[in-house]
N, C-alpha and C positions, 0 to 999 in steps of 0.2 A: 704746461714747458712753459720755459723759463731761458728769456732772450740773456746771459750775458754774452754772446758769440753772434749777436747779427750785425750784419756790413744788409744798410739795403733805407727802405723808404720807412717813414714814421708817419702815422694818424694819431695825433689824443695820446700818443706815449706810446704808443705800441710796433710792432709790424707791420703793418697793411701796405703789402702794390709786390713790386722785385724785389727779391734780397737774397739772404745767404746767412744760414743758423748753421753753429759749426758749434758738433758739441763738445761735452767733455772728454769722451773717452772717445775721439776721432774723427768721429762721421762728422754727416753735412747733409744738410739739406739745403737744394736752389732749386726757389721757384717763386708762387704766389705767397703771399700772405695776405691773413684780410680779420683785423679787430683781434690781430693777438697770436691766430692759430693759421695753420701752413691748410692754403682752399686757392680749389687746380691746380695746375698741371704743376710737375716737380720730377727734381731729379734727385733722390737719395745715396750719396757714395758711405757705404760704408768700410771701416778703418782696415779691412784685406782689400780693399780694392773695388770691392763689386757696388756694382750699380746695379738700382730695381727705380725705375722709372714709372714715370701713372698721374695715375688724378688720384687727386681727395677733396674732400668736402667735407669741413668745418671738423672733421678728426683725422690723425696722422693714420691714414688708411694708403695702402698704395696697391693697383692691381693691374699688372700686364708684364712689360719683360721685366726678367734678369740676367743681366749680364757680368759673367765671372771674367775680375783680371785673370783670372791662369790657365 
């Protein structure tokens, strides 16, 4: 995962702590990061407005409620 559009905390040149990653196709991930990867609670916002809230650990994986914008 690259972070060309990341706003937030860094440690050793990589996202680490709270921040927001903005994807190239309109999605964003707001949450916590560790050593450059999503880690902990986060909210994934898709381009169409849908949101996925959940917890991930060292991989980009969400498990909980999906909310539709429509």
